N, C-alpha and C positions, 0 to 999 in steps of 0.2 A: 504494500500500500504506500504509494509515493508521497501523498500529502502535498501541501502547498510549498512551493519553492521559496526560500528565504532570501534569495539573491546571493551575493558573494559573502562567504563567511571566512574569517581568519581566526585561527586558534593559537593562543599563546599559553604555553605550559603543557606540553604533550607528555606528561607523566602518566601515572596509572589512570586517574579519573579522566583527564583531558583526552587521552588517546582512546580510551574505551568508548566514551560517548561520542567523540568526534568521528571515530571510525564507523560507528553505527549510523550516524548521519550520512557519512560518505557512501556507505553501502546502499543507502536508500535514495541515492541520487542527488543529495545536496552538494552544492558547489563549495566545498570546504577546503581550506589550505592550512597546512600544519607548519608552524615554526618550531624547529628542533635545534637543540644545541649539542649536548654531549652525545646523544644517540643518533645524530644525523647520518654519519657514515654507515653505521650498522643497519639502520632502517633502509637507507638507499641500496645497500647490498642485498638485504634479506626480505624487505617488506616488514609488515607487522604480523604477529600471530596473536589471535584472541582465543583464550582458553576459557570456556564456560564450564563451571562445575555443577551447576544446577539449571534445570531439573535433571539433566543427564549430561555427563561430560562429553564435550565436543570441542574440536579445534577448528578455527577459521583462519585461513591464510589470506592476507590482503596484500596483493602484489602492486608495486608501483603507486603507492599513495602520493598525493601531491605535497611534497615536503620541501622546505626552504631553510636555508641557514642564515638568512637575513630578512628583515621585515620589509625593506624597500622593494624586494622582488615580489612580494605579495601585493602591495599597493592598496588602494582605498577599498574598504569593505562596507557592506550593508550592516553586518553584525560582526562584532569581535567577541570571542569567548575567552575569558581570562580564567585559566585553571592553574595558575602558578601558586606557589606558597605565598602566604601573606608577608613573609619576611623580605620579599623583593618588591613590595608595593611602591617603594620609593624609586624604583627603576622603570615602572610600567609606563609612565608618561612619555619618556624619551624613546622607549622601545617600540611602542605602538604608534607613535606619531605619524610615520609614513603610511599607516593603514587607515587613518581617520579622515573622514570628510564631514561636511556639515550635517549629513544625513545618517551618519554611523550611530548605531545603537550598541549597547554592551550587555553581555551576560557574564556575571561572576559565578564561577563554580568553586569558590575558595572556602576554606574553613575559617570559622571564627567570626568575630564582629569587626565592623569598621571598614569592610572591603567595598561595599556599595558606596559608602560615604567618601571613600578615597577616590573612586572613579568620578563621582559627582564633583569633587573638588578639582580634579584634573581637567575634566572635559565639559563641565557645566551641568547644573541641576536640571536644566530644561531638556536634556537628552533622556531617551528611554534607557534606563539602566535597571536590569532585572537581576535579582539574586536567585541562584539555584542551589538548594541545599541537597547534597547527595547522601541519602541514607542507604549505604551500601558497603560492601566489603570488596575492594578491588586493590590488587597489588601489581606492581611492575616487577617481575621476577628476573627479567633480563632486559637489556636495552631495547629489544625488539619484540618482547613477549609480555602481554598483559593477561592477568588471570582474574576472573570474576568468581569469587567464592559465594557471593550472595547478591543476586541482581538488584534487589531493593527498589528504590524509586528516587526521583528528584522532585522536590517541592519548590515551586516557583512563586515569586512574589516581587512586587515593586515597592519601593520605599514610599510610605505615606499615601499610597493610592492603590486602587484596584488595578488589575491587569489591563493595559491598553490593548487596542486591536492588534497592533504590531507584536506586542508581547504574547498575546493569545495565539497568534499564528506561529510564533516560536515554539510555544508549548505543544501545539498540535503537531508540528514537524518532528519534535522529539517523540511524541506518542506514536506517530506513524512509522517511526524508525524502530519500533519494538521496545521502546523505553517506557517503563511505568512512570506516570507523572501525577502530580497533585498540584493544585493551585491554592494559594493562600491569600486571604484578604489582608493579612498582617505578616509582613516579612520579619518583623521583630519577634513575633510569637514563634515563627518557625526557627529562627536563630536560637532563641532561648531553649526550645525543645531539643534541638540537635546537641546543644551543649550538655544536656543531661547525660548523654553518652560520651561525647568527646572529652569533657573535662575529667571525669574519673578514669576512664579506660586508657586514653592516650597518656595521661599524666602518671598514673600508677604503674603503667608498664615500664616507664623509664626509671622512676625513682625506686621501683621494686627490684631493680637490677637487670633490666632487659627481659622481662617476662611477658608471656602471651596472655590473652584474656582468660583462657581457661584456668590458669594458675591464680589469677586475681580472684576468680569466683570460688576457687577451692580453699583459699586462705581466709580464715574467719576474720582476721583483723583487717585485711585489705578489702574484703567484701563489705564490712561494716563502714570502712572509710569511704568506699565508693558510694554507698547509700547516703552517707552524711553530705558528701559533695553534691549529690543530686538534690538533696533537700535545700541546701544553700542556694543552688541555682533556681530552684522552685521559688524560694523566698525573694530572690533578686528579681525574678520575672514578675512576681506579684506586686512588688513595689513600683513596677513600671506599668501596672494595669493589665498584666497578662496572667491568666490562670493556667497552671499546669496541674493536672489531676494526679492524685496519689497513685491511681491505677497506671498512669503513663510511666511513672518512675519505676514501679514494680515490673512493668513490661520490658524495661531496658535489660533486666536480668534474664528474663525468659527468651528475649531475642538474641542475647549474647551466647547463651548455652550452646546452641547448635553450630556456632561458628568454630568451635573446637579451639585448636592452638593457633589463634589468629593474632598476627602482629599488627597493631594499629600503625597508621601512617607516620605518626610522630616518632614512634620507636624506631621505625625503619630509617627515618631521617637522622635520628640521633646515632644509630649504629653505623650509618654510612658517613658520619662526620659532617652532615649538612646542618644548616641552621634550623632550629625548631621554632614553631610559631607560638612562642610563649606569650607574647603580648595579645595576639588576636584570639587565642583560645582560652587563656587563663587570666591574663592581665586586664583585658577590657571588661569582661563580665564582672570581675572582682571590683574594679573601679566603679562600674555602673551600679553595683549593689551598695558599696560603701557610701557613695554620694547621696543615696536615699536613706542612709542610716541603718542599713541591714548588716547585722553581724555576720561575717564570713570567715571565721577562724580557720576552718579546714581548707578552704580555697586559698586563703592568704598563706597558710603553711605550705601547701603544695606549690604555689607560685614561687615562693622563696626557695624551696628545694630545687625546683626546675631551673631557676636562674643560676644557682650554684653549680648544678651539674652540666648545664648546656653552654655556659659562658666561658 
């Protein structure tokens, strides 16, 4: 099912999440162009391999995807998808400048808070800037190999407004590419909800000594700490007028159980010597809670521990 064409799409940040979703758009006939850095030569030589583990294991080989080693060669785009780590947000403006025209819109598939605001500050609040929160388990196991352990879904939303017609067409294009989608009237609510998983499991996997999510669940102390971190995120969200149900918090544990020995993305970054998104995932929600007078002792402790380990 082809769906509506989105025009020319440029993708920045072809790691696990960016490559996985970008390639699904590509396979469905969308005109998408991938900017690659460290894995450019490997992908030019071998193409991409997509490994799907559910519902049944299958491998897709994508030959000759449209890849580029510089953004000038991509040129102006109708949509730019940003799937980089938030740690390079200060480089985004200069990097995508050759791809931006007055009609360009943006989709951020980044983790944590402050990313949509960053794009609005760089390119103007009047632009269509969509946030896409990926509730999924995807890893890049080799420079040219992406593995999807749990397909999950993307939740889309715009800052302070309902989805515009152009943004709605974007969501439909993802859906027609076989990607499960949800739309949100409140991007902030979706952000806080995703942090209920990201804050504890990404953080505790690092400070726990490089452990996978199954070991966090099995350790009584770490499991209790994960629950308390979720409660603090719940309270922070409530202070901003957003309700997160107790049942949603409990569901984070039942959703994590079947992942098995899953390595969260922040742990992979840490083990590979890459910058960890400490401010976007832990620092920003902590500050947003504290400014409203919410006590966040467990989140503050984890934030400090992560700063010491990752700096």
